Structures are given as structure tokens and as C-alpha cells.
mmCIF file as Biopython writes it, N, C-alpha, C and O atoms, coordinates in Angstrom:
data_model
#
loop_
_atom_site.group_PDB
_atom_site.id
_atom_site.type_symbol
_atom_site.label_atom_id
_atom_site.label_alt_id
_atom_site.label_comp_id
_atom_site.label_asym_id
_atom_site.label_entity_id
_atom_site.label_seq_id
_atom_site.pdbx_PDB_ins_code
_atom_site.Cartn_x
_atom_site.Cartn_y
_atom_site.Cartn_z
_atom_site.occupancy
_atom_site.B_iso_or_equiv
_atom_site.auth_seq_id
_atom_site.auth_asym_id
_atom_site.pdbx_PDB_model_num
ATOM 1   N N  . UNK A ? 1  ? -3.194  6.298   -35.355 1.0 0.0 1  A 1 
ATOM 2   C CA . UNK A ? 1  ? -3.377  7.236   -34.276 1.0 0.0 1  A 1 
ATOM 3   C C  . UNK A ? 1  ? -3.527  6.456   -32.965 1.0 0.0 1  A 1 
ATOM 4   O O  . UNK A ? 1  ? -4.222  5.441   -32.915 1.0 0.0 1  A 1 
ATOM 5   N N  . UNK A ? 2  ? -2.882  6.929   -31.925 1.0 0.0 2  A 1 
ATOM 6   C CA . UNK A ? 2  ? -2.910  6.279   -30.626 1.0 0.0 2  A 1 
ATOM 7   C C  . UNK A ? 2  ? -3.958  6.960   -29.749 1.0 0.0 2  A 1 
ATOM 8   O O  . UNK A ? 2  ? -3.804  8.127   -29.390 1.0 0.0 2  A 1 
ATOM 9   N N  . UNK A ? 3  ? -5.036  6.228   -29.401 1.0 0.0 3  A 1 
ATOM 10  C CA . UNK A ? 3  ? -6.125  6.793   -28.614 1.0 0.0 3  A 1 
ATOM 11  C C  . UNK A ? 3  ? -5.990  6.516   -27.122 1.0 0.0 3  A 1 
ATOM 12  O O  . UNK A ? 3  ? -6.890  6.850   -26.351 1.0 0.0 3  A 1 
ATOM 13  N N  . UNK A ? 4  ? -4.878  5.909   -26.701 1.0 0.0 4  A 1 
ATOM 14  C CA . UNK A ? 4  ? -4.703  5.627   -25.281 1.0 0.0 4  A 1 
ATOM 15  C C  . UNK A ? 4  ? -4.503  6.917   -24.502 1.0 0.0 4  A 1 
ATOM 16  O O  . UNK A ? 4  ? -3.917  7.879   -24.998 1.0 0.0 4  A 1 
ATOM 17  N N  . UNK A ? 5  ? -4.993  6.916   -23.293 1.0 0.0 5  A 1 
ATOM 18  C CA . UNK A ? 5  ? -4.870  8.082   -22.419 1.0 0.0 5  A 1 
ATOM 19  C C  . UNK A ? 5  ? -3.678  7.858   -21.495 1.0 0.0 5  A 1 
ATOM 20  O O  . UNK A ? 5  ? -3.569  6.818   -20.845 1.0 0.0 5  A 1 
ATOM 21  N N  . UNK A ? 6  ? -2.803  8.827   -21.445 1.0 0.0 6  A 1 
ATOM 22  C CA . UNK A ? 6  ? -1.653  8.730   -20.548 1.0 0.0 6  A 1 
ATOM 23  C C  . UNK A ? 6  ? -2.105  9.143   -19.156 1.0 0.0 6  A 1 
ATOM 24  O O  . UNK A ? 6  ? -2.662  10.226  -18.976 1.0 0.0 6  A 1 
ATOM 25  N N  . UNK A ? 7  ? -1.870  8.294   -18.186 1.0 0.0 7  A 1 
ATOM 26  C CA . UNK A ? 7  ? -2.288  8.567   -16.815 1.0 0.0 7  A 1 
ATOM 27  C C  . UNK A ? 7  ? -1.071  8.374   -15.920 1.0 0.0 7  A 1 
ATOM 28  O O  . UNK A ? 7  ? -0.739  7.247   -15.553 1.0 0.0 7  A 1 
ATOM 29  N N  . UNK A ? 8  ? -0.412  9.463   -15.573 1.0 0.0 8  A 1 
ATOM 30  C CA . UNK A ? 8  ? 0.798   9.367   -14.761 1.0 0.0 8  A 1 
ATOM 31  C C  . UNK A ? 8  ? 0.579   9.931   -13.363 1.0 0.0 8  A 1 
ATOM 32  O O  . UNK A ? 8  ? 1.503   10.464  -12.749 1.0 0.0 8  A 1 
ATOM 33  N N  . UNK A ? 9  ? -0.659  9.808   -12.861 1.0 0.0 9  A 1 
ATOM 34  C CA . UNK A ? 9  ? -0.944  10.288  -11.512 1.0 0.0 9  A 1 
ATOM 35  C C  . UNK A ? 9  ? -0.226  9.413   -10.494 1.0 0.0 9  A 1 
ATOM 36  O O  . UNK A ? 9  ? -0.099  8.203   -10.681 1.0 0.0 9  A 1 
ATOM 37  N N  . UNK A ? 10 ? 0.234   10.023  -9.435  1.0 0.0 10 A 1 
ATOM 38  C CA . UNK A ? 10 ? 0.863   9.262   -8.360  1.0 0.0 10 A 1 
ATOM 39  C C  . UNK A ? 10 ? 0.005   9.288   -7.103  1.0 0.0 10 A 1 
ATOM 40  O O  . UNK A ? 10 ? 0.381   8.715   -6.081  1.0 0.0 10 A 1 
ATOM 41  N N  . UNK A ? 11 ? -1.156  9.954   -7.177  1.0 0.0 11 A 1 
ATOM 42  C CA . UNK A ? 11 ? -2.060  10.014  -6.031  1.0 0.0 11 A 1 
ATOM 43  C C  . UNK A ? 11 ? -2.723  8.657   -5.840  1.0 0.0 11 A 1 
ATOM 44  O O  . UNK A ? 11 ? -2.965  7.942   -6.812  1.0 0.0 11 A 1 
ATOM 45  N N  . UNK A ? 12 ? -3.018  8.296   -4.588  1.0 0.0 12 A 1 
ATOM 46  C CA . UNK A ? 12 ? -3.757  7.058   -4.374  1.0 0.0 12 A 1 
ATOM 47  C C  . UNK A ? 12 ? -5.156  7.149   -4.957  1.0 0.0 12 A 1 
ATOM 48  O O  . UNK A ? 12 ? -5.660  8.245   -5.202  1.0 0.0 12 A 1 
ATOM 49  N N  . UNK A ? 13 ? -5.771  6.026   -5.176  1.0 0.0 13 A 1 
ATOM 50  C CA . UNK A ? 13 ? -7.104  5.986   -5.757  1.0 0.0 13 A 1 
ATOM 51  C C  . UNK A ? 13 ? -8.104  6.707   -4.863  1.0 0.0 13 A 1 
ATOM 52  O O  . UNK A ? 13 ? -7.931  6.796   -3.647  1.0 0.0 13 A 1 
ATOM 53  N N  . UNK A ? 14 ? -9.153  7.217   -5.496  1.0 0.0 14 A 1 
ATOM 54  C CA . UNK A ? 14 ? -10.211 7.877   -4.733  1.0 0.0 14 A 1 
ATOM 55  C C  . UNK A ? 14 ? -10.915 6.836   -3.883  1.0 0.0 14 A 1 
ATOM 56  O O  . UNK A ? 14 ? -11.055 5.683   -4.291  1.0 0.0 14 A 1 
ATOM 57  N N  . UNK A ? 15 ? -11.348 7.235   -2.726  1.0 0.0 15 A 1 
ATOM 58  C CA . UNK A ? 15 ? -12.061 6.309   -1.861  1.0 0.0 15 A 1 
ATOM 59  C C  . UNK A ? 15 ? -11.983 6.762   -0.425  1.0 0.0 15 A 1 
ATOM 60  O O  . UNK A ? 15 ? -11.791 7.943   -0.135  1.0 0.0 15 A 1 
ATOM 61  N N  . UNK A ? 16 ? -12.136 5.800   0.473   1.0 0.0 16 A 1 
ATOM 62  C CA . UNK A ? 16 ? -12.120 6.170   1.899   1.0 0.0 16 A 1 
ATOM 63  C C  . UNK A ? 16 ? -10.744 6.653   2.311   1.0 0.0 16 A 1 
ATOM 64  O O  . UNK A ? 16 ? -9.772  6.437   1.587   1.0 0.0 16 A 1 
ATOM 65  N N  . UNK A ? 17 ? -10.645 7.302   3.461   1.0 0.0 17 A 1 
ATOM 66  C CA . UNK A ? 17 ? -9.309  7.681   3.933   1.0 0.0 17 A 1 
ATOM 67  C C  . UNK A ? 17 ? -8.507  6.403   4.183   1.0 0.0 17 A 1 
ATOM 68  O O  . UNK A ? 17 ? -8.974  5.493   4.868   1.0 0.0 17 A 1 
ATOM 69  N N  . UNK A ? 18 ? -7.323  6.344   3.635   1.0 0.0 18 A 1 
ATOM 70  C CA . UNK A ? 18 ? -6.491  5.160   3.745   1.0 0.0 18 A 1 
ATOM 71  C C  . UNK A ? 18 ? -5.578  5.251   4.960   1.0 0.0 18 A 1 
ATOM 72  O O  . UNK A ? 18 ? -5.093  6.326   5.312   1.0 0.0 18 A 1 
ATOM 73  N N  . UNK A ? 19 ? -5.354  4.111   5.590   1.0 0.0 19 A 1 
ATOM 74  C CA . UNK A ? 19 ? -4.479  4.046   6.759   1.0 0.0 19 A 1 
ATOM 75  C C  . UNK A ? 19 ? -3.031  4.226   6.312   1.0 0.0 19 A 1 
ATOM 76  O O  . UNK A ? 19 ? -2.673  3.857   5.194   1.0 0.0 19 A 1 
ATOM 77  N N  . UNK A ? 20 ? -2.206  4.787   7.179   1.0 0.0 20 A 1 
ATOM 78  C CA . UNK A ? 20 ? -0.780  4.923   6.908   1.0 0.0 20 A 1 
ATOM 79  C C  . UNK A ? 20 ? -0.060  3.667   7.380   1.0 0.0 20 A 1 
ATOM 80  O O  . UNK A ? 20 ? -0.461  3.049   8.366   1.0 0.0 20 A 1 
ATOM 81  N N  . UNK A ? 21 ? 0.994   3.296   6.681   1.0 0.0 21 A 1 
ATOM 82  C CA . UNK A ? 21 ? 1.816   2.153   7.057   1.0 0.0 21 A 1 
ATOM 83  C C  . UNK A ? 21 ? 2.469   2.438   8.411   1.0 0.0 21 A 1 
ATOM 84  O O  . UNK A ? 21 ? 2.969   3.538   8.647   1.0 0.0 21 A 1 
ATOM 85  N N  . UNK A ? 22 ? 2.459   1.438   9.299   1.0 0.0 22 A 1 
ATOM 86  C CA . UNK A ? 22 ? 3.027   1.646   10.632  1.0 0.0 22 A 1 
ATOM 87  C C  . UNK A ? 22 ? 4.551   1.656   10.605  1.0 0.0 22 A 1 
ATOM 88  O O  . UNK A ? 22 ? 5.172   2.066   11.586  1.0 0.0 22 A 1 
ATOM 89  N N  . UNK A ? 23 ? 5.165   1.222   9.522   1.0 0.0 23 A 1 
ATOM 90  C CA . UNK A ? 23 ? 6.629   1.221   9.427   1.0 0.0 23 A 1 
ATOM 91  C C  . UNK A ? 23 ? 7.181   2.434   8.703   1.0 0.0 23 A 1 
ATOM 92  O O  . UNK A ? 23 ? 8.078   3.107   9.211   1.0 0.0 23 A 1 
ATOM 93  N N  . UNK A ? 24 ? 6.651   2.719   7.515   1.0 0.0 24 A 1 
ATOM 94  C CA . UNK A ? 24 ? 7.254   3.791   6.706   1.0 0.0 24 A 1 
ATOM 95  C C  . UNK A ? 24 ? 6.366   5.029   6.571   1.0 0.0 24 A 1 
ATOM 96  O O  . UNK A ? 24 ? 6.843   6.079   6.140   1.0 0.0 24 A 1 
ATOM 97  N N  . UNK A ? 25 ? 5.086   4.924   6.931   1.0 0.0 25 A 1 
ATOM 98  C CA . UNK A ? 25 ? 4.195   6.072   6.865   1.0 0.0 25 A 1 
ATOM 99  C C  . UNK A ? 25 ? 3.534   6.291   5.515   1.0 0.0 25 A 1 
ATOM 100 O O  . UNK A ? 25 ? 2.761   7.237   5.365   1.0 0.0 25 A 1 
ATOM 101 N N  . UNK A ? 26 ? 3.814   5.448   4.529   1.0 0.0 26 A 1 
ATOM 102 C CA . UNK A ? 26 ? 3.181   5.580   3.219   1.0 0.0 26 A 1 
ATOM 103 C C  . UNK A ? 26 ? 1.723   5.122   3.313   1.0 0.0 26 A 1 
ATOM 104 O O  . UNK A ? 26 ? 1.387   4.334   4.197   1.0 0.0 26 A 1 
ATOM 105 N N  . UNK A ? 27 ? 0.852   5.600   2.417   1.0 0.0 27 A 1 
ATOM 106 C CA . UNK A ? 27 ? -0.535  5.136   2.430   1.0 0.0 27 A 1 
ATOM 107 C C  . UNK A ? 27 ? -0.608  3.646   2.082   1.0 0.0 27 A 1 
ATOM 108 O O  . UNK A ? 27 ? 0.176   3.145   1.276   1.0 0.0 27 A 1 
ATOM 109 N N  . UNK A ? 28 ? -1.552  2.959   2.699   1.0 0.0 28 A 1 
ATOM 110 C CA . UNK A ? 28 ? -1.742  1.534   2.423   1.0 0.0 28 A 1 
ATOM 111 C C  . UNK A ? 28 ? -2.943  1.344   1.511   1.0 0.0 28 A 1 
ATOM 112 O O  . UNK A ? 28 ? -3.551  2.316   1.061   1.0 0.0 28 A 1 
ATOM 113 N N  . UNK A ? 29 ? -3.281  0.090   1.241   1.0 0.0 29 A 1 
ATOM 114 C CA . UNK A ? 29 ? -4.456  -0.231  0.444   1.0 0.0 29 A 1 
ATOM 115 C C  . UNK A ? 29 ? -5.683  -0.426  1.325   1.0 0.0 29 A 1 
ATOM 116 O O  . UNK A ? 29 ? -6.753  -0.775  0.826   1.0 0.0 29 A 1 
ATOM 117 N N  . UNK A ? 30 ? -5.541  -0.206  2.628   1.0 0.0 30 A 1 
ATOM 118 C CA . UNK A ? 30 ? -6.593  -0.501  3.583   1.0 0.0 30 A 1 
ATOM 119 C C  . UNK A ? 30 ? -7.222  0.776   4.113   1.0 0.0 30 A 1 
ATOM 120 O O  . UNK A ? 30 ? -6.549  1.800   4.234   1.0 0.0 30 A 1 
ATOM 121 N N  . UNK A ? 31 ? -8.524  0.719   4.432   1.0 0.0 31 A 1 
ATOM 122 C CA . UNK A ? 31 ? -9.168  1.913   4.995   1.0 0.0 31 A 1 
ATOM 123 C C  . UNK A ? 31 ? -8.637  2.209   6.394   1.0 0.0 31 A 1 
ATOM 124 O O  . UNK A ? 31 ? -8.150  1.317   7.087   1.0 0.0 31 A 1 
ATOM 125 N N  . UNK A ? 32 ? -8.736  3.451   6.791   1.0 0.0 32 A 1 
ATOM 126 C CA . UNK A ? 32 ? -8.238  3.867   8.103   1.0 0.0 32 A 1 
ATOM 127 C C  . UNK A ? 32 ? -9.001  3.190   9.228   1.0 0.0 32 A 1 
ATOM 128 O O  . UNK A ? 32 ? -8.498  3.111   10.349  1.0 0.0 32 A 1 
ATOM 129 N N  . UNK A ? 33 ? -10.206 2.700   8.956   1.0 0.0 33 A 1 
ATOM 130 C CA . UNK A ? 33 ? -11.012 2.057   9.998   1.0 0.0 33 A 1 
ATOM 131 C C  . UNK A ? 33 ? -10.609 0.604   10.243  1.0 0.0 33 A 1 
ATOM 132 O O  . UNK A ? 33 ? -11.149 -0.024  11.153  1.0 0.0 33 A 1 
ATOM 133 N N  . UNK A ? 34 ? -9.690  0.055   9.472   1.0 0.0 34 A 1 
ATOM 134 C CA . UNK A ? 34 ? -9.276  -1.338  9.647   1.0 0.0 34 A 1 
ATOM 135 C C  . UNK A ? 34 ? -8.488  -1.480  10.952  1.0 0.0 34 A 1 
ATOM 136 O O  . UNK A ? 34 ? -7.557  -0.716  11.207  1.0 0.0 34 A 1 
ATOM 137 N N  . UNK A ? 35 ? -8.867  -2.462  11.776  1.0 0.0 35 A 1 
ATOM 138 C CA . UNK A ? 35 ? -8.138  -2.651  13.041  1.0 0.0 35 A 1 
ATOM 139 C C  . UNK A ? 35 ? -6.786  -3.327  12.818  1.0 0.0 35 A 1 
ATOM 140 O O  . UNK A ? 35 ? -6.573  -3.993  11.805  1.0 0.0 35 A 1 
ATOM 141 N N  . UNK A ? 36 ? -5.908  -3.152  13.744  1.0 0.0 36 A 1 
ATOM 142 C CA . UNK A ? 36 ? -4.599  -3.799  13.685  1.0 0.0 36 A 1 
ATOM 143 C C  . UNK A ? 36 ? -3.554  -2.964  12.979  1.0 0.0 36 A 1 
ATOM 144 O O  . UNK A ? 36 ? -3.819  -1.843  12.545  1.0 0.0 36 A 1 
ATOM 145 N N  . UNK A ? 37 ? -2.355  -3.530  12.871  1.0 0.0 37 A 1 
ATOM 146 C CA . UNK A ? 37 ? -1.235  -2.850  12.222  1.0 0.0 37 A 1 
ATOM 147 C C  . UNK A ? 37 ? -1.366  -2.998  10.712  1.0 0.0 37 A 1 
ATOM 148 O O  . UNK A ? 37 ? -1.471  -4.115  10.204  1.0 0.0 37 A 1 
ATOM 149 N N  . UNK A ? 38 ? -1.361  -1.882  9.995   1.0 0.0 38 A 1 
ATOM 150 C CA . UNK A ? 38 ? -1.467  -1.912  8.542   1.0 0.0 38 A 1 
ATOM 151 C C  . UNK A ? 38 ? -0.109  -1.615  7.925   1.0 0.0 38 A 1 
ATOM 152 O O  . UNK A ? 38 ? 0.620   -0.738  8.389   1.0 0.0 38 A 1 
ATOM 153 N N  . UNK A ? 39 ? 0.220   -2.353  6.878   1.0 0.0 39 A 1 
ATOM 154 C CA . UNK A ? 39 ? 1.488   -2.179  6.168   1.0 0.0 39 A 1 
ATOM 155 C C  . UNK A ? 39 ? 1.216   -1.859  4.711   1.0 0.0 39 A 1 
ATOM 156 O O  . UNK A ? 39 ? 0.233   -2.329  4.138   1.0 0.0 39 A 1 
ATOM 157 N N  . UNK A ? 40 ? 2.091   -1.053  4.106   1.0 0.0 40 A 1 
ATOM 158 C CA . UNK A ? 40 ? 1.987   -0.769  2.683   1.0 0.0 40 A 1 
ATOM 159 C C  . UNK A ? 40 ? 2.432   -2.022  1.914   1.0 0.0 40 A 1 
ATOM 160 O O  . UNK A ? 40 ? 3.013   -2.925  2.516   1.0 0.0 40 A 1 
ATOM 161 N N  . UNK A ? 41 ? 2.176   -2.099  0.609   1.0 0.0 41 A 1 
ATOM 162 C CA . UNK A ? 41 ? 2.550   -3.293  -0.145  1.0 0.0 41 A 1 
ATOM 163 C C  . UNK A ? 41 ? 4.042   -3.636  -0.040  1.0 0.0 41 A 1 
ATOM 164 O O  . UNK A ? 41 ? 4.392   -4.813  0.046   1.0 0.0 41 A 1 
ATOM 165 N N  . UNK A ? 42 ? 4.910   -2.648  -0.046  1.0 0.0 42 A 1 
ATOM 166 C CA . UNK A ? 42 ? 6.348   -2.915  0.034   1.0 0.0 42 A 1 
ATOM 167 C C  . UNK A ? 42 ? 6.716   -3.502  1.395   1.0 0.0 42 A 1 
ATOM 168 O O  . UNK A ? 42 ? 7.446   -4.490  1.466   1.0 0.0 42 A 1 
ATOM 169 N N  . UNK A ? 43 ? 6.221   -2.904  2.470   1.0 0.0 43 A 1 
ATOM 170 C CA . UNK A ? 43 ? 6.532   -3.416  3.807   1.0 0.0 43 A 1 
ATOM 171 C C  . UNK A ? 43 ? 5.910   -4.794  4.029   1.0 0.0 43 A 1 
ATOM 172 O O  . UNK A ? 43 ? 6.499   -5.627  4.717   1.0 0.0 43 A 1 
ATOM 173 N N  . UNK A ? 44 ? 4.727   -5.048  3.455   1.0 0.0 44 A 1 
ATOM 174 C CA . UNK A ? 44 ? 4.119   -6.378  3.542   1.0 0.0 44 A 1 
ATOM 175 C C  . UNK A ? 44 ? 5.021   -7.405  2.873   1.0 0.0 44 A 1 
ATOM 176 O O  . UNK A ? 44 ? 5.241   -8.488  3.415   1.0 0.0 44 A 1 
ATOM 177 N N  . UNK A ? 45 ? 5.543   -7.071  1.699   1.0 0.0 45 A 1 
ATOM 178 C CA . UNK A ? 45 ? 6.426   -7.980  0.971   1.0 0.0 45 A 1 
ATOM 179 C C  . UNK A ? 45 ? 7.710   -8.235  1.772   1.0 0.0 45 A 1 
ATOM 180 O O  . UNK A ? 45 ? 8.163   -9.374  1.882   1.0 0.0 45 A 1 
ATOM 181 N N  . UNK A ? 46 ? 8.286   -7.172  2.326   1.0 0.0 46 A 1 
ATOM 182 C CA . UNK A ? 46 ? 9.503   -7.328  3.112   1.0 0.0 46 A 1 
ATOM 183 C C  . UNK A ? 46 ? 9.253   -8.177  4.350   1.0 0.0 46 A 1 
ATOM 184 O O  . UNK A ? 46 ? 10.106  -8.987  4.712   1.0 0.0 46 A 1 
ATOM 185 N N  . UNK A ? 47 ? 8.120   -8.019  5.005   1.0 0.0 47 A 1 
ATOM 186 C CA . UNK A ? 47 ? 7.767   -8.812  6.158   1.0 0.0 47 A 1 
ATOM 187 C C  . UNK A ? 47 ? 7.626   -10.290 5.764   1.0 0.0 47 A 1 
ATOM 188 O O  . UNK A ? 47 ? 8.064   -11.176 6.498   1.0 0.0 47 A 1 
ATOM 189 N N  . UNK A ? 48 ? 7.025   -10.542 4.623   1.0 0.0 48 A 1 
ATOM 190 C CA . UNK A ? 48 ? 6.903   -11.907 4.121   1.0 0.0 48 A 1 
ATOM 191 C C  . UNK A ? 48 ? 8.264   -12.531 3.855   1.0 0.0 48 A 1 
ATOM 192 O O  . UNK A ? 48 ? 8.464   -13.713 4.133   1.0 0.0 48 A 1 
ATOM 193 N N  . UNK A ? 49 ? 9.194   -11.763 3.325   1.0 0.0 49 A 1 
ATOM 194 C CA . UNK A ? 49 ? 10.553  -12.269 3.074   1.0 0.0 49 A 1 
ATOM 195 C C  . UNK A ? 49 ? 11.268  -12.597 4.376   1.0 0.0 49 A 1 
ATOM 196 O O  . UNK A ? 49 ? 11.965  -13.608 4.465   1.0 0.0 49 A 1 
ATOM 197 N N  . UNK A ? 50 ? 11.100  -11.750 5.382   1.0 0.0 50 A 1 
ATOM 198 C CA . UNK A ? 50 ? 11.746  -11.991 6.676   1.0 0.0 50 A 1 
ATOM 199 C C  . UNK A ? 50 ? 11.203  -13.240 7.364   1.0 0.0 50 A 1 
ATOM 200 O O  . UNK A ? 50 ? 11.966  -14.054 7.886   1.0 0.0 50 A 1 
ATOM 201 N N  . UNK A ? 51 ? 9.879   -13.383 7.361   1.0 0.0 51 A 1 
ATOM 202 C CA . UNK A ? 51 ? 9.279   -14.509 8.075   1.0 0.0 51 A 1 
ATOM 203 C C  . UNK A ? 51 ? 9.433   -15.819 7.312   1.0 0.0 51 A 1 
ATOM 204 O O  . UNK A ? 51 ? 9.415   -16.880 7.935   1.0 0.0 51 A 1 
ATOM 205 N N  . UNK A ? 52 ? 9.582   -15.789 6.012   1.0 0.0 52 A 1 
ATOM 206 C CA . UNK A ? 52 ? 9.711   -17.011 5.219   1.0 0.0 52 A 1 
ATOM 207 C C  . UNK A ? 52 ? 11.020  -17.726 5.517   1.0 0.0 52 A 1 
ATOM 208 O O  . UNK A ? 52 ? 11.083  -18.953 5.435   1.0 0.0 52 A 1 
ATOM 209 N N  . UNK A ? 53 ? 12.043  -16.997 5.854   1.0 0.0 53 A 1 
ATOM 210 C CA . UNK A ? 53 ? 13.373  -17.593 6.076   1.0 0.0 53 A 1 
ATOM 211 C C  . UNK A ? 53 ? 13.734  -17.676 7.556   1.0 0.0 53 A 1 
ATOM 212 O O  . UNK A ? 53 ? 14.904  -17.865 7.889   1.0 0.0 53 A 1 
ATOM 213 N N  . UNK A ? 54 ? 12.774  -17.542 8.435   1.0 0.0 54 A 1 
ATOM 214 C CA . UNK A ? 54 ? 13.108  -17.532 9.853   1.0 0.0 54 A 1 
ATOM 215 C C  . UNK A ? 54 ? 12.893  -18.896 10.502  1.0 0.0 54 A 1 
ATOM 216 O O  . UNK A ? 54 ? 12.765  -18.979 11.724  1.0 0.0 54 A 1 
ATOM 217 N N  . UNK A ? 55 ? 12.850  -19.950 9.724   1.0 0.0 55 A 1 
ATOM 218 C CA . UNK A ? 55 ? 12.543  -21.260 10.286  1.0 0.0 55 A 1 
ATOM 219 C C  . UNK A ? 55 ? 13.722  -22.067 10.399  1.0 0.0 55 A 1 
ATOM 220 O O  . UNK A ? 55 ? 13.648  -23.208 10.855  1.0 0.0 55 A 1 
#
């Protein structure tokens, strides 16, 4: 018997209000009170790829 619980929620985790990504508008992992430009994980990764090869 399989006792694992299937959890297919797509909602962000419970917690403080999360800031929206300044590029795509998706929720980020950062609270809304964080200063500066916040990026979602995908946009952060893309930004890292762009800056890594700009030398």
C-alpha cells in the first residue's frame, strides 16, 4: 500500500505577501518588503546566463 500523499498544488507557499517579478510578473521567493528589483527563479537564472557570457 502506498501511503504517500499526492500534493499537486500550484499555489505559492503560505507566508508573507510575496513580491512580483519585475520582468514577468510571477511571484518570487522574496517578501514584498524586500528592497530593490526582485526576480522570479527563472528570470534570475536567465539573468545569470546573460551576465556570465558578457565578458
